[in-house]
The first five atom37 places (N, CA, C, CB, O) and aatype in JSON, in Angstrom:
{
  "aatype": [20, 20, 20, 20, 20, 20, 20, 20, 20, 20, 20, 20, 20, 20, 20, 20, 20, 20, 20, 20, 20, 20, 20, 20, 20, 20, 20, 20, 20, 20, 20, 20, 20, 20, 20, 20, 20, 20, 20, 20, 20, 20, 20, 20, 20, 20, 20, 20, 20, 20, 20, 20, 20, 20, 20, 20, 20, 20, 20, 20, 20, 20, 20, 20, 20, 20, 20, 20, 20, 20, 20, 20, 20, 20, 20, 20, 20, 20, 20, 20, 20, 20, 20, 20, 20, 20, 20, 20, 20, 20, 20, 20, 20, 20, 20, 20, 20, 20, 20, 20, 20, 20, 20, 20, 20, 20, 20, 20, 20, 20, 20, 20, 20, 20, 20, 20, 20, 20, 20, 20, 20, 20, 20, 20, 20, 20, 20, 20, 20, 20, 20, 20, 20, 20, 20, 20, 20, 20, 20, 20, 20, 20, 20, 20],
  "atom_mask": [
    [1, 1, 1, 1, 1],
    [1, 1, 1, 1, 1],
    [1, 1, 1, 1, 1],
    [1, 1, 1, 1, 1],
    [1, 1, 1, 1, 1],
    [1, 1, 1, 1, 1],
    [1, 1, 1, 1, 1],
    [1, 1, 1, 1, 1],
    [1, 1, 1, 1, 1],
    [1, 1, 1, 1, 1],
    [1, 1, 1, 1, 1],
    [1, 1, 1, 1, 1],
    [1, 1, 1, 1, 1],
    [1, 1, 1, 1, 1],
    [1, 1, 1, 1, 1],
    [1, 1, 1, 1, 1],
    [1, 1, 1, 1, 1],
    [1, 1, 1, 1, 1],
    [1, 1, 1, 1, 1],
    [1, 1, 1, 1, 1],
    [1, 1, 1, 1, 1],
    [1, 1, 1, 1, 1],
    [1, 1, 1, 1, 1],
    [1, 1, 1, 1, 1],
    [1, 1, 1, 1, 1],
    [1, 1, 1, 1, 1],
    [1, 1, 1, 1, 1],
    [1, 1, 1, 1, 1],
    [1, 1, 1, 1, 1],
    [1, 1, 1, 1, 1],
    [1, 1, 1, 1, 1],
    [1, 1, 1, 1, 1],
    [1, 1, 1, 1, 1],
    [1, 1, 1, 1, 1],
    [1, 1, 1, 1, 1],
    [1, 1, 1, 1, 1],
    [1, 1, 1, 1, 1],
    [1, 1, 1, 1, 1],
    [1, 1, 1, 1, 1],
    [1, 1, 1, 1, 1],
    [1, 1, 1, 1, 1],
    [1, 1, 1, 1, 1],
    [1, 1, 1, 1, 1],
    [1, 1, 1, 1, 1],
    [1, 1, 1, 1, 1],
    [1, 1, 1, 1, 1],
    [1, 1, 1, 1, 1],
    [1, 1, 1, 1, 1],
    [1, 1, 1, 1, 1],
    [1, 1, 1, 1, 1],
    [1, 1, 1, 1, 1],
    [1, 1, 1, 1, 1],
    [1, 1, 1, 1, 1],
    [1, 1, 1, 1, 1],
    [1, 1, 1, 1, 1],
    [1, 1, 1, 1, 1],
    [1, 1, 1, 1, 1],
    [1, 1, 1, 1, 1],
    [1, 1, 1, 1, 1],
    [1, 1, 1, 1, 1],
    [1, 1, 1, 1, 1],
    [1, 1, 1, 1, 1],
    [1, 1, 1, 1, 1],
    [1, 1, 1, 1, 1],
    [1, 1, 1, 1, 1],
    [1, 1, 1, 1, 1],
    [1, 1, 1, 1, 1],
    [1, 1, 1, 1, 1],
    [1, 1, 1, 1, 1],
    [1, 1, 1, 1, 1],
    [1, 1, 1, 1, 1],
    [1, 1, 1, 1, 1],
    [1, 1, 1, 1, 1],
    [1, 1, 1, 1, 1],
    [1, 1, 1, 1, 1],
    [1, 1, 1, 1, 1],
    [1, 1, 1, 1, 1],
    [1, 1, 1, 1, 1],
    [1, 1, 1, 1, 1],
    [1, 1, 1, 1, 1],
    [1, 1, 1, 1, 1],
    [1, 1, 1, 1, 1],
    [1, 1, 1, 1, 1],
    [1, 1, 1, 1, 1],
    [1, 1, 1, 1, 1],
    [1, 1, 1, 1, 1],
    [1, 1, 1, 1, 1],
    [1, 1, 1, 1, 1],
    [1, 1, 1, 1, 1],
    [1, 1, 1, 1, 1],
    [1, 1, 1, 1, 1],
    [1, 1, 1, 1, 1],
    [1, 1, 1, 1, 1],
    [1, 1, 1, 1, 1],
    [1, 1, 1, 1, 1],
    [1, 1, 1, 1, 1],
    [1, 1, 1, 1, 1],
    [1, 1, 1, 1, 1],
    [1, 1, 1, 1, 1],
    [1, 1, 1, 1, 1],
    [1, 1, 1, 1, 1],
    [1, 1, 1, 1, 1],
    [1, 1, 1, 1, 1],
    [1, 1, 1, 1, 1],
    [1, 1, 1, 1, 1],
    [1, 1, 1, 1, 1],
    [1, 1, 1, 1, 1],
    [1, 1, 1, 1, 1],
    [1, 1, 1, 1, 1],
    [1, 1, 1, 1, 1],
    [1, 1, 1, 1, 1],
    [1, 1, 1, 1, 1],
    [1, 1, 1, 1, 1],
    [1, 1, 1, 1, 1],
    [1, 1, 1, 1, 1],
    [1, 1, 1, 1, 1],
    [1, 1, 1, 1, 1],
    [1, 1, 1, 1, 1],
    [1, 1, 1, 1, 1],
    [1, 1, 1, 1, 1],
    [1, 1, 1, 1, 1],
    [1, 1, 1, 1, 1],
    [1, 1, 1, 1, 1],
    [1, 1, 1, 1, 1],
    [1, 1, 1, 1, 1],
    [1, 1, 1, 1, 1],
    [1, 1, 1, 1, 1],
    [1, 1, 1, 1, 1],
    [1, 1, 1, 1, 1],
    [1, 1, 1, 1, 1],
    [1, 1, 1, 1, 1],
    [1, 1, 1, 1, 1],
    [1, 1, 1, 1, 1],
    [1, 1, 1, 1, 1],
    [1, 1, 1, 1, 1],
    [1, 1, 1, 1, 1],
    [1, 1, 1, 1, 1],
    [1, 1, 1, 1, 1],
    [1, 1, 1, 1, 1],
    [1, 1, 1, 1, 1],
    [1, 1, 1, 1, 1],
    [1, 1, 1, 1, 1],
    [1, 1, 1, 1, 1],
    [1, 1, 1, 1, 1]
  ],
  "atom_positions": [
    [[-8.68, -29.03, 10.94], [-8.69, -27.24, 10.29], [-7.27, -26.95, 10.39], [-9.67, -25.84, 11.36], [-6.26, -27.07, 9.69]],
    [[-7.56, -26.57, 11.34], [-5.77, -25.68, 11.27], [-4.65, -25.96, 10.71], [-5.07, -25.55, 12.4], [-3.87, -25.15, 10.21]],
    [[-4.46, -27.84, 10.85], [-3.14, -27.81, 10.07], [-3.37, -27.93, 8.81], [-2.19, -28.81, 10.39], [-2.44, -27.75, 8.02]],
    [[-4.66, -28.24, 8.35], [-4.69, -28.24, 6.62], [-4.68, -27.08, 5.93], [-5.89, -28.84, 6.04], [-4.35, -27.09, 4.75]],
    [[-5.16, -25.47, 6.81], [-4.86, -24.36, 6.57], [-3.35, -24.36, 6.8], [-5.66, -23.47, 7.28], [-2.69, -23.95, 5.84]],
    [[-2.73, -24.7, 7.79], [-1.35, -24.5, 7.57], [-0.08, -24.95, 6.77], [-1.1, -24.6, 8.37], [1.03, -24.46, 6.55]],
    [[-0.82, -26.23, 6.41], [-0.36, -26.65, 4.97], [-0.38, -26.14, 3.8], [-0.79, -27.49, 4.66], [0.58, -26.17, 3.03]],
    [[-1.7, -25.54, 3.51], [-2.2, -25.04, 2.53], [-0.85, -23.49, 2.33], [-4.03, -24.77, 2.92], [-0.21, -23.09, 1.36]],
    [[-0.93, -23.06, 3.68], [-0.47, -21.91, 3.47], [1.26, -21.85, 3.39], [-1.1, -21.1, 4.55], [1.96, -20.85, 3.2]],
    [[1.8, -23.6, 3.65], [2.94, -23.37, 3.06], [3.73, -23.6, 2.02], [3.37, -23.54, 3.54], [4.9, -23.38, 1.75]],
    [[2.51, -24.27, 1.34], [2.31, -25.0, 0.04], [2.14, -23.89, -0.84], [1.08, -26.04, -0.03], [2.88, -23.99, -1.82]],
    [[1.39, -22.81, -0.82], [1.09, -21.24, -1.47], [2.3, -20.28, -1.08], [-0.44, -20.48, -0.78], [2.46, -19.35, -1.87]],
    [[3.29, -20.35, 0.14], [4.16, -19.69, 0.66], [5.63, -20.02, 0.05], [4.0, -19.89, 2.01], [6.53, -19.28, -0.35]],
    [[5.52, -21.53, 0.15], [6.77, -22.28, 0.16], [6.65, -23.27, -1.63], [6.76, -23.47, 1.91], [7.15, -24.39, -1.64]],
    [[6.15, -22.88, -2.64], [6.51, -24.11, -3.36], [7.21, -24.92, -3.41], [6.64, -24.08, -4.06], [8.41, -24.77, -3.62]],
    [[6.42, -26.4, -3.18], [7.6, -27.48, -3.28], [9.04, -27.46, -4.32], [6.84, -28.73, -3.71], [10.2, -27.58, -3.94]],
    [[8.7, -27.33, -5.27], [9.29, -27.66, -6.45], [10.74, -26.33, -5.96], [8.03, -27.41, -8.11], [11.83, -26.61, -5.47]],
    [[10.18, -24.9, -6.35], [11.56, -24.05, -5.84], [12.12, -23.84, -4.46], [11.42, -22.74, -6.2], [13.33, -23.75, -4.26]],
    [[11.22, -23.75, -3.51], [11.94, -24.13, -2.62], [12.66, -25.65, -2.06], [11.28, -23.65, -1.94], [13.5, -25.83, -1.17]],
    [[12.13, -26.41, -2.76], [12.99, -27.57, -2.23], [14.84, -27.36, -3.11], [11.94, -29.36, -2.83], [15.89, -27.77, -2.61]],
    [[14.69, -26.46, -4.71], [15.83, -26.43, -5.16], [16.95, -25.32, -4.26], [15.57, -26.13, -6.61], [18.17, -25.47, -4.36]],
    [[16.31, -24.15, -3.37], [16.9, -23.58, -2.8], [17.59, -23.73, -1.11], [16.25, -22.84, -3.12], [18.3, -23.02, -0.4]],
    [[16.72, -25.41, -0.97], [17.4, -25.76, 0.59], [18.94, -26.98, -0.23], [15.67, -27.01, 2.08], [18.78, -28.11, -0.69]],
    [[19.73, -26.51, -0.16], [21.05, -27.45, -0.7], [21.47, -28.04, 0.63], [22.49, -26.51, -1.5], [21.53, -29.26, 0.79]],
    [[21.75, -27.2, 1.54], [21.61, -27.96, 2.65], [20.88, -27.14, 3.95], [23.03, -28.45, 2.97], [20.45, -25.99, 4.02]],
    [[20.94, -28.29, 4.97], [19.56, -28.12, 5.81], [20.72, -28.16, 7.68], [17.93, -30.06, 5.37], [20.68, -28.74, 8.76]],
    [[21.33, -27.43, 7.18], [21.64, -26.42, 8.36], [21.0, -24.97, 8.82], [22.9, -26.11, 8.14], [20.91, -24.09, 7.95]],
    [[20.61, -24.74, 9.97], [19.8, -23.29, 10.89], [20.55, -22.34, 10.14], [20.08, -23.03, 12.89], [19.74, -21.43, 10.0]],
    [[21.99, -21.88, 9.38], [22.74, -20.75, 8.72], [21.79, -20.73, 7.28], [24.62, -21.1, 8.49], [21.38, -19.68, 6.79]],
    [[21.46, -22.37, 6.56], [20.5, -21.95, 5.59], [19.18, -21.66, 5.21], [20.61, -22.41, 5.1], [18.55, -21.26, 4.22]],
    [[19.04, -21.95, 6.18], [17.3, -21.03, 6.34], [17.33, -20.16, 6.96], [16.05, -21.6, 7.01], [16.22, -19.69, 7.21]],
    [[18.26, -19.61, 7.4], [18.21, -18.02, 7.92], [18.71, -17.48, 6.72], [19.18, -17.52, 9.34], [18.2, -16.36, 6.67]],
    [[19.6, -17.67, 5.45], [19.9, -17.13, 4.39], [18.52, -17.06, 3.67], [21.0, -17.85, 3.74], [18.28, -16.0, 3.1]],
    [[17.74, -17.88, 3.64], [16.93, -18.13, 2.89], [15.7, -16.88, 2.98], [16.6, -19.53, 3.18], [15.1, -16.27, 2.09]],
    [[15.64, -16.8, 4.52], [14.8, -16.09, 4.89], [14.13, -14.76, 3.91], [15.37, -15.78, 6.0], [12.97, -14.66, 3.52]],
    [[15.56, -13.58, 3.6], [15.17, -12.94, 3.16], [14.5, -13.34, 1.55], [16.01, -12.16, 3.43], [13.65, -12.58, 1.08]],
    [[14.74, -14.01, 1.14], [13.73, -14.45, -0.21], [12.7, -14.8, -0.22], [13.98, -15.32, -0.9], [11.92, -14.3, -1.04]],
    [[12.18, -16.03, 0.89], [11.14, -16.42, 0.74], [9.84, -15.7, 2.32], [11.55, -18.1, 0.52], [8.67, -16.06, 2.41]],
    [[10.28, -15.07, 2.96], [10.18, -13.78, 3.68], [9.1, -14.23, 4.85], [9.61, -12.42, 2.61], [8.13, -13.68, 5.36]],
    [[9.79, -15.55, 5.04], [8.16, -16.73, 6.19], [9.33, -17.19, 7.09], [6.92, -18.78, 5.12], [10.41, -17.49, 6.57]],
    [[9.15, -17.25, 8.33], [9.91, -17.76, 9.61], [10.7, -18.68, 9.71], [9.24, -18.11, 10.45], [10.14, -19.76, 9.54]],
    [[12.26, -18.8, 10.0], [13.19, -20.0, 9.61], [11.95, -21.08, 9.77], [14.74, -20.29, 10.74], [11.53, -21.58, 8.73]],
    [[11.21, -21.55, 11.3], [10.18, -22.53, 11.94], [9.56, -22.82, 10.7], [9.1, -21.95, 13.16], [9.64, -23.95, 10.21]],
    [[8.98, -21.94, 10.17], [8.04, -22.32, 8.74], [9.02, -23.34, 7.53], [7.56, -20.52, 7.8], [8.69, -24.31, 6.84]],
    [[10.17, -22.67, 7.67], [10.76, -23.39, 6.33], [11.26, -24.78, 7.1], [12.22, -22.41, 5.42], [11.19, -25.9, 6.6]],
    [[11.63, -24.54, 8.06], [11.77, -25.79, 9.22], [10.68, -27.7, 8.21], [10.43, -24.82, 11.38], [10.68, -28.61, 7.38]],
    [[9.79, -26.71, 9.66], [8.18, -27.6, 8.9], [8.05, -27.66, 7.43], [6.59, -26.74, 9.29], [7.64, -28.81, 7.3]],
    [[8.14, -27.13, 6.14], [7.89, -27.7, 4.98], [9.04, -28.45, 4.64], [7.52, -26.78, 4.01], [9.09, -29.47, 3.96]],
    [[10.01, -27.81, 5.21], [11.0, -28.74, 4.65], [10.89, -30.24, 5.42], [12.53, -28.05, 4.85], [10.93, -31.2, 4.65]],
    [[10.82, -30.39, 6.12], [9.88, -31.9, 7.05], [8.75, -32.4, 6.03], [8.78, -31.32, 8.85], [8.82, -33.45, 5.38]],
    [[7.66, -31.44, 6.0], [6.87, -32.05, 5.34], [7.0, -32.31, 3.64], [5.84, -31.42, 5.72], [6.08, -32.86, 3.03]],
    [[8.48, -31.78, 2.85], [8.57, -32.15, 1.68], [9.57, -33.55, 1.8], [9.05, -30.9, 0.8], [9.83, -34.29, 0.85]],
    [[10.14, -33.75, 3.41], [10.49, -34.85, 2.83], [12.23, -34.24, 2.95], [9.62, -35.19, 1.19], [13.2, -35.0, 3.06]],
    [[12.29, -32.94, 2.92], [13.97, -32.68, 2.71], [14.95, -33.02, 4.21], [14.21, -30.75, 2.27], [16.17, -33.15, 4.09]],
    [[14.46, -33.11, 5.18], [14.6, -33.31, 5.78], [13.53, -34.5, 7.15], [15.0, -32.29, 5.61], [12.31, -34.6, 7.12]],
    [[14.47, -35.25, 8.21], [13.35, -36.1, 8.43], [13.13, -35.65, 10.1], [13.71, -37.89, 8.07], [13.61, -34.67, 10.67]],
    [[12.65, -36.23, 10.41], [11.75, -36.09, 11.73], [12.73, -35.76, 13.08], [10.86, -37.66, 12.01], [12.42, -35.18, 14.11]],
    [[13.86, -36.28, 12.73], [14.98, -36.01, 13.42], [15.46, -35.2, 13.77], [15.62, -36.26, 13.16], [15.69, -34.77, 14.9]],
    [[15.74, -34.81, 12.54], [16.45, -33.57, 12.24], [15.89, -32.55, 12.19], [17.03, -33.54, 11.28], [16.63, -31.57, 12.17]],
    [[14.56, -32.31, 12.15], [14.16, -31.2, 12.17], [13.63, -30.7, 13.76], [13.2, -31.21, 11.1], [13.31, -29.55, 14.04]],
    [[13.64, -31.71, 14.57], [13.73, -31.65, 15.94], [14.89, -31.17, 16.77], [13.5, -32.75, 16.29], [14.85, -30.47, 17.79]],
    [[16.31, -31.84, 15.93], [17.49, -31.04, 16.45], [17.23, -29.82, 15.67], [19.03, -31.69, 16.21], [16.86, -29.0, 16.51]],
    [[17.24, -29.36, 14.68], [17.0, -27.81, 14.32], [16.45, -26.8, 15.0], [16.34, -27.67, 13.4], [17.01, -25.74, 15.27]],
    [[14.76, -27.28, 15.42], [14.04, -27.03, 15.71], [14.33, -26.21, 17.37], [13.36, -28.07, 15.36], [13.87, -25.18, 17.86]],
    [[15.56, -27.5, 18.0], [15.94, -27.14, 19.11], [17.25, -25.97, 19.11], [16.21, -28.42, 19.75], [17.39, -25.26, 20.11]],
    [[17.92, -25.86, 18.28], [19.08, -24.78, 17.74], [18.15, -23.73, 17.57], [20.03, -25.14, 16.24], [18.65, -22.72, 18.06]],
    [[16.91, -23.47, 17.05], [15.9, -22.51, 17.09], [15.95, -21.72, 18.44], [14.56, -23.19, 16.89], [16.19, -20.52, 18.62]],
    [[15.59, -22.91, 19.51], [14.99, -22.57, 20.61], [16.58, -21.91, 21.43], [14.05, -24.03, 21.33], [16.49, -20.75, 21.83]],
    [[18.11, -22.74, 21.67], [18.64, -22.43, 22.35], [19.26, -20.95, 21.55], [19.35, -23.55, 22.83], [20.07, -20.27, 22.18]],
    [[18.93, -20.61, 20.43], [19.83, -19.45, 20.1], [18.7, -18.39, 20.79], [20.28, -19.22, 18.21], [19.09, -17.22, 20.86]],
    [[17.33, -18.68, 21.31], [16.54, -18.08, 21.49], [15.31, -17.46, 20.39], [17.21, -17.44, 22.04], [14.39, -16.69, 20.69]],
    [[15.51, -17.86, 19.5], [14.67, -17.6, 18.32], [13.08, -18.44, 17.49], [15.77, -17.69, 17.43], [12.73, -18.57, 16.32]],
    [[12.44, -18.88, 18.86], [11.33, -19.1, 19.03], [10.55, -18.05, 19.01], [11.22, -19.71, 19.92], [9.6, -18.27, 18.26]],
    [[10.48, -16.65, 19.65], [9.76, -15.78, 19.51], [9.93, -14.41, 18.43], [9.71, -15.57, 20.68], [9.19, -13.67, 17.78]],
    [[11.78, -14.64, 18.75], [11.75, -13.47, 17.91], [12.55, -14.3, 17.36], [12.09, -11.95, 18.26], [13.09, -15.18, 18.02]],
    [[12.84, -14.09, 15.37], [13.94, -14.57, 14.82], [14.9, -13.19, 14.33], [13.46, -15.59, 13.61], [14.64, -11.99, 14.42]],
    [[16.29, -13.98, 13.73], [17.0, -12.66, 13.23], [16.53, -12.3, 12.19], [18.36, -12.68, 12.98], [15.94, -13.17, 11.56]],
    [[16.56, -11.29, 11.76], [16.02, -10.15, 10.16], [14.69, -9.71, 10.53], [15.77, -11.1, 8.31], [14.26, -8.65, 10.08]],
    [[13.92, -10.49, 11.39], [12.48, -10.22, 11.94], [12.24, -8.5, 12.06], [12.33, -11.01, 13.58], [11.08, -8.12, 11.9]],
    [[13.74, -7.05, 12.46], [13.34, -6.31, 13.01], [13.44, -5.64, 11.55], [13.89, -5.95, 14.32], [12.73, -4.66, 11.34]],
    [[14.48, -6.23, 10.31], [14.45, -5.3, 9.32], [13.87, -5.76, 7.87], [15.81, -4.83, 9.22], [13.49, -4.98, 7.0]],
    [[13.88, -7.0, 7.81], [12.95, -7.4, 6.47], [11.63, -6.18, 6.93], [12.28, -9.57, 6.43], [11.05, -5.91, 7.99]],
    [[11.57, -5.78, 5.83], [9.59, -5.05, 5.92], [8.8, -5.68, 4.62], [9.41, -2.76, 5.6], [8.98, -5.88, 3.42]],
    [[7.97, -5.83, 5.48], [6.53, -6.41, 4.71], [6.26, -5.92, 3.7], [5.28, -6.28, 5.32], [6.36, -4.74, 3.37]],
    [[5.79, -7.1, 2.96], [4.91, -6.39, 1.46], [4.15, -5.79, 1.71], [4.19, -7.11, 0.48], [3.64, -6.14, 2.77]],
    [[3.57, -4.69, 1.13], [2.67, -4.45, 1.43], [1.21, -4.8, 0.22], [3.06, -3.23, 1.88], [1.58, -5.08, -0.92]],
    [[-0.18, -4.77, 0.43], [-0.67, -5.28, -0.35], [-1.12, -4.52, -1.81], [-1.5, -5.77, 0.35], [-1.9, -3.57, -1.7]],
    [[-0.68, -4.89, -3.13], [-1.19, -4.29, -4.24], [-2.6, -4.38, -4.86], [-0.45, -4.64, -5.06], [-3.19, -3.48, -5.46]],
    [[-3.08, -5.87, -4.54], [-4.1, -6.08, -5.36], [-5.43, -5.36, -4.28], [-4.17, -7.86, -5.82], [-6.29, -4.6, -4.72]],
    [[-5.37, -5.69, -3.21], [-6.49, -4.9, -2.01], [-6.67, -3.7, -2.18], [-6.12, -4.87, -0.54], [-7.79, -3.2, -2.17]],
    [[-5.08, -2.71, -2.44], [-5.43, -1.36, -2.26], [-6.22, -0.91, -3.97], [-3.82, -0.4, -1.76], [-7.22, -0.19, -3.97]],
    [[-5.73, -1.34, -5.1], [-6.42, -1.38, -6.09], [-7.4, -1.22, -6.21], [-6.38, -2.0, -6.51], [-7.89, -0.32, -6.89]],
    [[-7.95, -1.99, -5.61], [-9.63, -2.88, -5.75], [-10.22, -2.08, -4.11], [-9.47, -5.47, -5.62], [-11.19, -2.35, -3.41]],
    [[-9.66, -1.53, -4.03], [-11.07, -0.18, -2.65], [-10.64, 1.07, -3.62], [-10.32, 0.35, 0.02], [-11.47, 1.82, -4.13]],
    [[-9.16, 1.19, -3.8], [-9.21, 2.67, -4.89], [-10.02, 2.48, -5.84], [-7.85, 3.12, -5.7], [-10.75, 3.46, -5.98]],
    [[-10.32, 1.25, -6.91], [-11.8, 1.17, -7.83], [-13.24, 1.4, -7.32], [-11.97, -0.22, -8.37], [-14.09, 2.09, -7.88]],
    [[-13.35, 0.74, -6.21], [-14.42, 0.89, -5.26], [-14.89, 1.8, -4.85], [-14.32, 0.49, -4.42], [-16.08, 1.74, -4.55]],
    [[-14.07, 3.12, -4.64], [-14.15, 4.7, -4.13], [-14.69, 5.45, -5.52], [-12.39, 5.42, -3.56], [-15.52, 6.36, -5.49]],
    [[-14.05, 4.87, -6.84], [-14.35, 5.67, -7.74], [-15.78, 5.48, -8.47], [-13.32, 5.61, -8.55], [-16.52, 6.27, -9.04]],
    [[-15.88, 3.93, -8.17], [-16.96, 3.57, -9.15], [-18.56, 3.18, -8.58], [-16.37, 2.31, -9.93], [-19.65, 3.02, -9.14]],
    [[-18.05, 3.09, -7.05], [-18.82, 2.58, -6.28], [-20.06, 3.56, -6.02], [-18.08, 2.21, -5.18], [-19.37, 4.57, -5.91]],
    [[-21.23, 3.98, -5.85], [-21.58, 5.22, -5.11], [-22.01, 5.22, -3.77], [-22.5, 5.83, -5.72], [-22.48, 6.18, -3.15]],
    [[-21.7, 3.36, -3.13], [-21.06, 4.06, -1.79], [-19.97, 4.0, -1.25], [-21.56, 3.85, -0.86], [-19.72, 4.31, -0.08]],
    [[-19.22, 3.57, -2.07], [-17.6, 3.87, -1.48], [-17.6, 2.4, -0.73], [-17.33, 5.54, -0.15], [-18.46, 1.56, -0.45]],
    [[-16.19, 2.54, -0.58], [-15.7, 0.95, -0.24], [-16.18, 0.67, 1.01], [-14.06, 0.64, -0.19], [-16.37, -0.49, 1.38]],
    [[-16.52, 2.16, 2.08], [-17.23, 1.78, 3.63], [-18.47, 1.18, 3.55], [-17.53, 3.06, 4.58], [-19.0, 0.55, 4.46]],
    [[-18.91, 1.36, 2.53], [-20.39, -0.15, 3.24], [-19.46, -1.5, 2.58], [-22.88, -0.08, 2.02], [-20.02, -2.59, 2.58]],
    [[-18.7, -1.44, 2.29], [-18.44, -3.35, 2.02], [-17.56, -3.76, 3.59], [-16.96, -3.84, 0.1], [-17.4, -4.82, 4.19]],
    [[-17.16, -2.49, 3.8], [-16.49, -2.49, 5.09], [-17.49, -2.84, 6.45], [-15.84, -1.03, 5.21], [-17.19, -3.69, 7.29]],
    [[-18.76, -1.99, 6.5], [-19.69, -2.11, 6.89], [-20.43, -3.35, 7.26], [-20.08, -1.54, 6.3], [-20.85, -3.89, 8.29]],
    [[-20.42, -3.67, 5.54], [-21.0, -5.33, 5.72], [-19.81, -5.73, 6.21], [-21.55, -6.36, 4.27], [-20.28, -5.21, 7.21]],
    [[-18.82, -6.09, 6.49], [-18.0, -6.67, 7.08], [-18.27, -6.89, 8.4], [-17.03, -6.16, 6.9], [-18.29, -8.02, 8.9]],
    [[-18.47, -5.88, 9.0], [-19.08, -6.18, 10.52], [-17.61, -5.63, 11.18], [-19.62, -8.19, 10.95], [-17.41, -5.58, 12.4]],
    [[-16.53, -5.18, 10.06], [-15.37, -4.99, 10.64], [-14.9, -2.91, 11.01], [-14.29, -5.91, 9.43], [-15.57, -2.19, 10.27]],
    [[-14.47, -2.54, 11.46], [-14.06, -1.07, 11.51], [-12.97, -0.31, 10.17], [-13.24, -1.0, 13.03], [-12.03, -0.91, 9.65]],
    [[-13.21, 0.51, 9.98], [-12.4, 1.37, 9.11], [-10.75, 1.1, 9.5], [-12.88, 3.03, 9.37], [-9.85, 1.11, 8.67]],
    [[-10.57, 0.82, 11.07], [-9.01, 0.61, 11.54], [-8.66, -0.42, 11.77], [-8.56, 1.15, 12.58], [-7.54, -0.61, 12.23]],
    [[-9.59, -1.54, 11.5], [-8.99, -2.91, 11.47], [-8.93, -3.2, 9.65], [-10.12, -4.18, 12.49], [-8.02, -3.81, 9.1]],
    [[-9.73, -2.79, 9.19], [-9.26, -3.41, 7.8], [-8.62, -1.95, 7.04], [-10.8, -4.25, 6.79], [-8.49, -2.26, 5.86]],
    [[-8.39, -1.2, 7.13], [-7.58, -0.14, 6.79], [-5.78, -0.52, 6.22], [-7.66, 0.76, 8.21], [-5.37, -0.56, 5.06]],
    [[-5.17, -0.71, 7.26], [-4.25, -1.3, 7.27], [-3.45, -2.77, 6.48], [-4.43, -1.27, 8.22], [-2.24, -2.92, 6.31]],
    [[-4.49, -3.67, 6.13], [-5.04, -4.65, 5.8], [-4.91, -4.97, 4.2], [-6.29, -4.49, 6.31], [-4.39, -5.83, 3.48]],
    [[-5.9, -3.43, 4.01], [-5.63, -3.59, 2.35], [-4.55, -2.55, 2.04], [-7.09, -3.26, 1.31], [-4.69, -2.19, 0.87]],
    [[-3.44, -1.88, 2.71], [-2.41, -1.08, 2.61], [-3.02, 0.73, 2.56], [-1.57, -1.66, 1.22], [-2.42, 1.68, 2.07]],
    [[-4.38, 0.73, 3.23], [-4.57, 2.29, 3.38], [-4.58, 3.26, 4.15], [-5.29, 2.56, 3.15], [-4.36, 2.57, 5.14]],
    [[-4.65, 4.39, 4.61], [-4.94, 4.76, 5.3], [-6.21, 5.4, 5.72], [-4.25, 5.07, 5.3], [-6.74, 6.27, 5.03]],
    [[-6.86, 4.89, 7.15], [-7.95, 5.17, 7.45], [-9.06, 6.11, 6.53], [-7.66, 5.6, 8.53], [-10.06, 5.87, 5.85]],
    [[-8.3, 7.28, 6.9], [-8.7, 8.76, 6.21], [-9.37, 8.55, 5.06], [-7.48, 9.72, 5.82], [-10.49, 8.97, 4.8]],
    [[-8.16, 7.41, 3.88], [-9.12, 6.94, 2.48], [-10.62, 6.78, 2.54], [-8.7, 5.49, 1.98], [-11.42, 7.04, 1.64]],
    [[-10.88, 6.29, 3.85], [-12.71, 5.68, 3.97], [-13.21, 6.9, 4.12], [-13.34, 4.54, 5.45], [-14.38, 7.11, 3.82]],
    [[-12.51, 7.77, 4.54], [-13.7, 8.94, 5.03], [-13.66, 10.0, 4.11], [-13.47, 9.66, 6.58], [-14.21, 11.08, 4.37]],
    [[-13.14, 9.84, 3.21], [-13.07, 11.19, 2.11], [-14.68, 10.45, 1.11], [-10.88, 11.27, 0.78], [-14.75, 9.36, 0.53]],
    [[-15.7, 11.44, 1.23], [-16.65, 10.9, 0.44], [-18.13, 10.23, 0.74], [-15.99, 10.1, -0.08], [-19.29, 10.21, 0.33]],
    [[-17.11, 9.61, 1.91], [-18.63, 8.97, 2.98], [-19.5, 9.59, 2.96], [-18.64, 8.84, 4.46], [-19.35, 10.7, 3.48]],
    [[-20.92, 9.25, 2.37], [-21.83, 9.51, 2.96], [-22.37, 9.78, 4.73], [-22.21, 8.76, 2.4], [-22.92, 10.55, 5.52]],
    [[-21.78, 8.61, 4.56], [-21.85, 8.03, 6.69], [-23.61, 7.62, 6.81], [-21.42, 10.11, 8.41], [-24.14, 6.84, 6.02]],
    [[-24.21, 8.19, 7.77], [-25.3, 8.31, 7.67], [-26.78, 9.16, 7.24], [-25.13, 8.1, 8.3], [-27.98, 8.97, 7.4]],
    [[-25.74, 10.38, 6.49], [-26.41, 11.7, 6.06], [-27.33, 10.78, 4.95], [-25.22, 13.15, 5.36], [-26.78, 9.76, 4.55]],
    [[-28.6, 11.08, 4.46], [-29.02, 11.19, 3.24], [-29.68, 12.46, 2.81], [-29.77, 10.19, 3.05], [-30.18, 13.36, 3.48]],
    [[-29.54, 12.28, 1.3], [-29.11, 13.48, 0.34], [-30.52, 13.46, -0.36], [-27.62, 13.2, -0.8], [-31.27, 12.57, -0.76]],
    [[-30.54, 14.41, -0.34], [-31.94, 15.08, -1.27], [-31.65, 15.88, -2.29], [-32.91, 16.01, -0.49], [-30.73, 16.69, -2.22]],
    [[-32.48, 15.73, -3.42], [-32.23, 16.33, -4.74], [-32.71, 17.79, -4.51], [-33.03, 15.54, -5.99], [-33.52, 17.58, -3.61]],
    [[-32.73, 18.64, -4.65], [-33.5, 20.09, -4.77], [-33.99, 19.78, -6.33], [-32.35, 21.75, -4.55], [-33.53, 19.23, -7.33]],
    [[-35.51, 20.65, -5.82], [-36.71, 20.66, -7.12], [-36.42, 22.19, -7.66], [-38.71, 20.44, -6.5], [-37.06, 22.65, -8.6]]
  ]
}
């Protein structure tokens, strides 16, 4: 299942036709140059190139050895300079929930079993956003 999940993610992040068109030469420097465009690791691009048969198993192993030799297995070039994309759709969804749901987005997070501090960065919001207007455990009574 894990292999299937990786292949699905690779197909989603590196669509066959478009990615194949970008891989004009199969040397590490080309994959390094493609990293800012595709925003995935060089190792992931190598694996996808192998899966798409743009490179052979032997060539993949040679390129992977180059990654190791350069010390890029744990830390690749541009890892420190590329800014990760922030979620837009999830952010908007939680903002809409905050406006329209009387319990607010915090109820969704509580139902998930995760903490606000875990979910907030994933949806691109600060934890304070979830505390605004959160009724918490208070019961609200109407005055007569």
